[in-house]
N, C-alpha and C positions, 0 to 999 in steps of 0.2 A: 226514392233513390235519386240522387242528383245526376245531372247529365255528365257523361264522360268528359274528362279534360282533354285538351289538345294532345298532351303527352300520351294519354291512354289511347286516343284515336290513332295517333301515329304508330304507337307500338302494335296495336291491333292490325293496322294495315301492313306493317313490316312483317309481322308473324305470318299473316296470310300469304304474303308474297314469298317468303322463304319456304313455306310448306308446299309450294308448287313443284319442288323438286329440282333436278339438275339444271334445267333450262333457266329457272329463276335465279339460281345461284350464279350461273355463268353471266347472266344479265347484270347482277349486282357487281360482280368482279369487273365487268366491262365499264360500268359507270364509275367505279372507284379508280380504275386505270386511267380513264379520261380525265377525271378530276385531279388525280395526282400529277398527270402530265401537264395539265394547265397550270396548276399551282407551282410546280417545279419550273416551268417555263417563265412564269411571272416573276418569281424570285431571281431566276438567273438573268432575266432582262434588266432587273434593277441593279445587280452587282456587276454585270458585264455589259459593256456597250459595244455596238458595231455589228453584232450578228443579226439584229432585227428580231421581231417576235416569232416569225416563221422559223428562223434558224434555231432559236432557243427552244421552241416547241418540239422540233425534231430531235434536238440533243436530249431533251428531257425524256422523250418517248423511247429513244434508243437506250438510255440508261436504265429505264424500267424493264425493257425486254432483255438486255444483256448486261449482267453485272460486271463483266470484264472490260467494258468500255471505259470505266473510270480510270484504269491504269494508263490510258493514253491521253488523259486530259492535261492541258497545260494552263488551266485556269488558275487564278490566284486563290488565296485562302478562302474568302467568302464564297467564291464559285465552287470550290472543292467541297465545302460544307453542304451547299445546296445539292450538288450532284450525289454526294454520299447519302444524304437523306433520301433522295429520289431513288437511288439504287437499292437501299434497304427496303423501301416501300415496294419496289418491283419484285424483290426476292419474296417478300411476304405474299404478294398477289399471285406470283407464279406457283409458289408452294401450295397456296390455297386452291389454285386452278387444277393442279395435279391431283390433289385430294378429292376435289369435286368430281373430276372426270373418272377417277378410279371408283368412287362411290357410285356414280351413275352407271358405269359399266357393270359393276357387281349387281346393281339393282336390275339392270336389263337382263343379265345372264340368269338371275334368279327368276325373273318374270318368264323367260324362255323355258326355264326348267319346270315351271308350273304348267306349261303346255296350254296356254290360253290364246295362242295366235291362230288365225284362220288358215285352214288347209286349202290352198289354191290349186286344186286338181280337178280333172274331168274324167268321167268314165272309170272312176275308182270304186272299190268295194268298201263299204262302211260297216264296221262292226261296233255295235252298241252294247256295252256291258263286258264283264270279265268273269271267266270261270276256267276250270281246267280244260273245257272244250275249245278254248280259243287257240290252243297250240295245234290241235288236230285241224281246225278250220284253216288256220294260216298255212299249215303244211300242205293241205289239199289245194288251196288257192295258189300257192307257189307252183305246184305241179300243173295246175290248169293254165297258169300264165306263162309257162316256160317258153312258149313260142313267141311271146310278145317281147318287144325290145325293152319296154319299161312299163311295169304295172305297179299300181299303188294300192295299198290297204291302209285305210284310216281307222284307228281304234279310239273310241271315246269311252272312258270308264272312270269311276270314282276312285281312282288310285293315283299314286305318284307317277308322273310321266317317266322319270328315269328308272324307277323300279320295274315298270312294264317293259321298257326297252331292254333292261338287263335280263329279265326273265326270258324274253323272246330270244335274245342272243344266246342264252345258255342252253335252251331246249331245242332251238332250230338253228343249227350252225350254218346252213347254206340257204340263203333266201333267193339265190339265182338272180333273175332279172326283176324280182319284186322288191319294192321299197315300202317299208312299214313305217307309218307315221302315228305316233301316240299323242293323245290329248287328254287332259284331265278335266272332268266335268260330270255332271249328273246325267245319265242316259235317259232320264225322264223329264229333263228341262229343255224346252224348245230353244232357249238362248244358247245353252251348252251344245245342243245337237247341231246348231248352225255352224259351230266351229269346224266340223268335219265336212261341211258343204254337201249335205245329202241331196240338194236340189240338182246337182250335176253328177251324182253317182250313178253307177249302173245297177247296183243292188245294195240293200241294207240287210244285215244279219243281226238279229237280236239274240243275245246270250244272257242268261240269268243265273244268279248265284243261288245255291241250295240253302244257304245260311238263313235267308229271310224267306218270305212268301214269294216263291219264284213267279207264280202266275200273276200275282198283283203287280210285281215289277214289270212283267211283260205287257200287261194291259196299259199301265201308265206310259211305258215307252212307246207303245203303238199309238196311243193318243197324241203324245208329244211329237211323234214323227209325222203322222198323217194329218193332224189338226193344228200343228204348231206354226203354220204359216211359212214353212221352209220350201214350198213349191216342189214337193216330192212328185217325181214322174216315174221313178223306177219301182220295181217290186220289192216287197219287204217280206222276209221269212223269219219264222220263230217257232218255238215249241212250247206247249203247255204241259204240265205234269199231271193235271187232273182233268179228266174228260168233261166234267161239269162246267169248267171254265172256258171250254172251246167256243161256244156261241158268243160269249162276251168278248173274247179276244178277236174273233172274226168281225164282230160288229165294230170294235174299236179300230181295227186295221182297214176295214173297207175292202174295196175291190183289189187294191194294190197288194194286199197281204195274203201270204200263203202260210197258214198256221197248221201245224200238225199236233196230234195228241201223242206225246212221247211214250207214255206208259201203255197206251192202247196199241201203238205200233210195235213196241218191243214185246208185248204179250202175244200179239199175233205171230211175230217172228219166232218167239220161243215155242209156241205150239206147233207151228209148221216144221221147225227144226227138230223138235223132239221126235217127230214122226218120220223125218227124213234126214239121216245123217249126211253132213256135208253141205246142207243148204245155207248155213251161215257164211261159208267160204264163198259160195256163189254170190250172195248178196253183197258181201264185202268187196268182191272183185268188181261188181257192177257200180258200187257206190263210190269207191275211191278213184282218184284220177290217175293212179299209177298203173291200173290195169285196163280192162276193156270198159267202155262207157256206152251210154245210150245217146244216140244222135237222131235228129229229125232232118231229113233231106227231101228236097223236091226233085223228082226224076221225071221230066216231061216225056222221055222216051218210053215210059211205061204207062202213060195215061191211056185209059181205055182197055188196058190189058188185064187179064185175071191176076189176082194176087199170087196164085201158084207160080206164075212166071217170075214175079219179084222174089219169091222164096229161093229160086235157083240162079238169080241174076247177079249175085255177089259172091265171089269166091272167098274173100277174107272178111265178110260182114254177115251178120245173122239177122234176118227179118223177124220182127216180133209183133208188129202192129202198124196202125195207120193213125195219123193225126189229120182229121178232116179239116176242110177249109173253114168250118164253123168253130174249130178249136176243140173238138171232142176227140179224146184218145180211145181207140178201140184196140185192145190187146187180143192177139190170136184171132183175127177176123176169119170168116169163112174163106177158104182158098179160092172158091168159085167167084167171089165178089170181085169187082173191077176197080181199079184205081182211077179216081175222078180228077179232072183238072183242078188244081188248087190244093189237093190232098198232099200230105207228106208221108213218106215211109219212116217208120220208127225202126232203127237198126242198132245192133250192138257191133261196135268196132273198136279197134285199138286206138285209132285216132281218126279225125275227120279226113285226113289225107289218104287214109287206107280205104275209104269208101269209093270204089270204082266199079262202074257197071261192066259186067263181063258178058260179052255177046256170044261167047262160045257155048256149044251145046253141053249140058252137064252129063257126066258119065255116071249112069245109074245101073247098078248090077241087080237085075231083077231076081237072080238066082239066090241071093242071100237074104232077101226081104221075107220076113215071116209075119203072119197075122195071128196073134194070140190074144185071146180075151183077157181082160183084167180079172184078177182073183176077187171073189166076193168079200166085202168087208165083214170082219169078224169082231165080236166083242173084245175089247182091250182092257188091260189093267195098267193104270198109270200111278206112279208114286211121286208126290211133290214133297220135297224136303226144304223147309224154310217158308218164309212169308214176307211179302212187301206190298207196295201200293198197286202193283200190277197183277197180283195173284187172282183177284176177282175176275179180271178180264181173261186171264189164262183159263180159268175154270169155265167161263162162258164160251170161249172159243173152242175148247175141247169138246164141249157139249154139242157144237155144231159139226165137228169132224167125225167123232167116234160112232160106232154102230150101237144100236140098242142093246142093253145088257152090259155095257161097259161100266167099269168101276174106277174111281179115282180116290186114292187115299192121301190125305194131307197130314204131315207130321211137322210140328214146329212148336217152339216155346214163345213165339211172338205174342205180346199182350193183346194185340188187336184181333188175332186170328179167331178165337172162340166165338165172339159175337158176330164177326163177319161170316163165318161158316154157317152159323145158325140162320142168318138171313138168306144166304145164297142157296142153301140146300133145297128148299122147296121150289126154286126156280129152274132146277135142272130137269131137262126134258127126257133125255135118253140114257144118262149115266147116273150111277149111284155115287154118293159122296160120303166118305168116312173121314173122321178127324181124330187125331191123337195128339195131345199136348205133351211134348217131351223135347229133350235136347238132341238135335240131329247130329251132334258130334260124339254122342255116346255109342261106343262100339257094340255093347250088349244090346242096345235098342235096335241098331241097324241089323244085327244078326237075327233078332226076333221078328223083324219085318219080312225076312226071306226075300231080299231084293231080286234074286234070280227069277222069281215068279212073275215079275212085272215086265210088260212089253216096253215101257218107257219110264225113265227116271229123270225128273227135273230137279236140279239143285239151285235154289234161289238165294240171293244175297239179302240178308235182313236189312231193313231200313231204320231200325230202332237203335243201331249202334253206328260208330264211325265207319266209313267205307273200308279202310285198311283192316279193321277188326272183323268186319263182315266178310271180307275176302279170306282172311285167315281162317275163320270158322268154316267157310265153304271148302277151303283147301283140305282141312282136316277131314271133313265128311267125304270128300272125293278120294282121299288116300285110303280111308277105311274101306270104301267100296271097291277100290282097285285091289287091295289086299284080299278082301273076301272073294272077289272074282278069281284071283289067281289060286287061292287055296281050294276053291270048289271046282277049279278047272272049267269055269263057265265065263260067259261074256255078258256084261250089263250094258244096255243102251242108255248112256247118260248124257244129258245136255245140261250145262252149267252156266250160270250167269256170273260175270265178274264186274265188280264196281269200278276197278281201275285196270286199264289196259296193260299197265306195266306188270301186273300180276299174272297175266295170261302166259307169259314165258315160264314162270314158276309152275303154273298149273299143268304144263305139258306132261310133266312126270306122272300125273294122275291118269293119263290115257283116256280121258273122257272123249266122247265122240265129237262134241262141239262146245264152243265157248261163245257166249253172247256178251259183248261189252256194250251196255246200253248207251253210255255217253258217247262212245266212239261212233256207233252206227247212227245215232241221231245227229251228231256233228257232220258226218259224211252226207247224210240226207239233206241237211240244211244247206251245205255247201253246193251240192249238185243242183238243188232247187234255186239257189241264188244265181247260178250260172245259166240255168234254163228252167224257167217257171213251169213249163209244160210237164216237167218230170214229176211234179207233185201228183198229177193225175195218174201217170204211169205207175209209180210206186204205190199209190193209194189202191189201185186195182190189184197189183201183185200181192199186196199184203192182205187183201180182203178175201173172206171165204166165198164170196159171190164172184162169178166170172172165172177167168183163167188165172192160174197161179203157177209158180215154178214147182215142178215135181222132179224127183230123181227116181226113175223107174227101171226095172230090170232090163238090161241090154238084150237079153234073149227074147224079149217081147217084140223086138224091132228087127233084129238081124241075127243070122246064125252065128253063134260064138265060135272062136277058134279059126276063123277064115279072114283073110285080108279084105278090108272094106274101106271105102272113102265116106266122107261125111255127107256128100250129095245123096248117097244111098240111104243113110240114116235119116236125113231130113225128109226124103221122099216117103219113107216108111212111116214116119211120124205124121206127115201131112195126110196120109190116107186114114189115119186114126183121128183126124181133126185137131192135131197138135202141131206146135212149132218146136223143133229140136234146136237147141242153142249150145249144146256141149255134151261132154260125157265125163264120168268119173271112174278112174281105175282103182279097184278095191285094194290091189296090192300096194298102192302108194298112199292109202288113206291116212297113214300116221306120219307122213313125211311133209314137213314144212318146206316152203310156205304155201304150196298149192293144195296139199293134202289130197293129191290125186285128181283134182278138178281141172279139166281142160275146157275153158269157156271160149266159145267162138273160134273153133279150130279152122284151119285152112281146109276147105271142103274137098280140094283135089288131092290131099295127102292121104296115103294109105296107112291104116293102123289095124290092130287086131284086138277085138274085145273078148273077154273071158267070162265064164259064169261068175256072177257076183258083181260084175261091173254094172254101172248105171248110165242111162241116157238122161240128160237134163232137158226137160221139155216144159213148154207152156201148155197147160191143159186145164179143162174145167173140173176134172176130178182124177 
């Protein structure tokens, strides 16, 4: 092949120059303007004498910039021709300049629309990924940041920036003092993650979509965040859906990461809630920023004092544990233990401003305190309707709670259930396990099961169909159970899982005792942990069958029913049993939203009256 000609080289150079965009085009227009000015001035100097080259240069330049200048010229014929040609050239140049600037502005706006500019913020919250959970997370962060003048949430997801902003505006109408910034990019690409400036963020929340392998997405994002060279100093929170992937996720995240097993956590909560009606309301209140929250405070005035004193030292806050100076959380510690310098109290309070040490002596009515032993555990019958990824953990957790001789029956038409039950059955230690493959929406089937003979009924959402369809089938099952209970004039203790929080309102008509919305609770937990990483230890202990958990126990085991009492007295009665009282539930209000009779962290000085059937909410080992 022969060498390129001069013309080809020149054209190649010109093409490369033009392809550099708006700046190059403006540069070429500037060169053409100067050239036309010089040529016009040269010709004008030839046909007109007396103005000098400087004067003709200025006249030529003015004619290029302003086409109206030609109307005031008094030059002769040749001069008018030169000025006319110069003016026409100026019109062409200015028109081209307008077009170039318009194109450049459109290109810049399109670039901004793509969301590829750097987020120049500090102490902001970063969200990597996009799912339905993002709206719950943003809503909770808005509540948490309400006291701040300006808070920022930066979101990076593989979606169009404008679409993300539109969805957020549609579903969250009031962002209060929080500003949400969206960027488009791969949440597993370190270069894309750098756009949201994680190195100066206060926390990073990882969300994954259920459409692809969510745990693989999470691990890739963790590696990109912690090993991507972005100088991460904050903590990172996320959730895996399969417990077998938890070690890999924690290894990828390192010390900065707080990773939870979503299915395991929800299974534990489902088991605890099916045995204690109202427990889901308590956990939701603790997890969302709209109600009472968990705080860690250092109280030098109580150093060296027994924890029993801390229990009664806060009128509007409830003591639940200690965060030691070594960073270990102890829930429901012995009341005889003393608070050491550097330790922090773990309290439930409506807001951090409500935590105030009360030096007054608590008023405790010894006359209403009762000491009644717990009833012995008896064998139980549990019915599980439906099947999903957390069913195995539910069965394993039930086996740790129920008394020997208990029986659990599983009914579902899920294709994975028969093989899973066959493998799980031999591992059960204290309970028997039965399986029936059938459609849980079949009324005749439900009647044949005699649901009134069971102590607990758990209705699960199937994960082999779309979430909305799964919720629809669950609603049908719950409505059948309600109708059967009304016709037999009996009451079934039913706990149901909902895939979509929006369907919980529809499900109220079924009058189930509790509804667990997995995505919502996991989103709340991630948000709380993002704001305070120590809470991962607290909730980890509360959800575990080992150690102290939240229980709703009969009020008559603590104080005499039907007489006025304050919560100082209730808390003291619980302390003598080795428990921490944090609230109560009124049975008469159990069906009334939004609190469903639950009063968490009440004012300890206020008088109230408990009736038979009411419950005391306590932290206890059993």
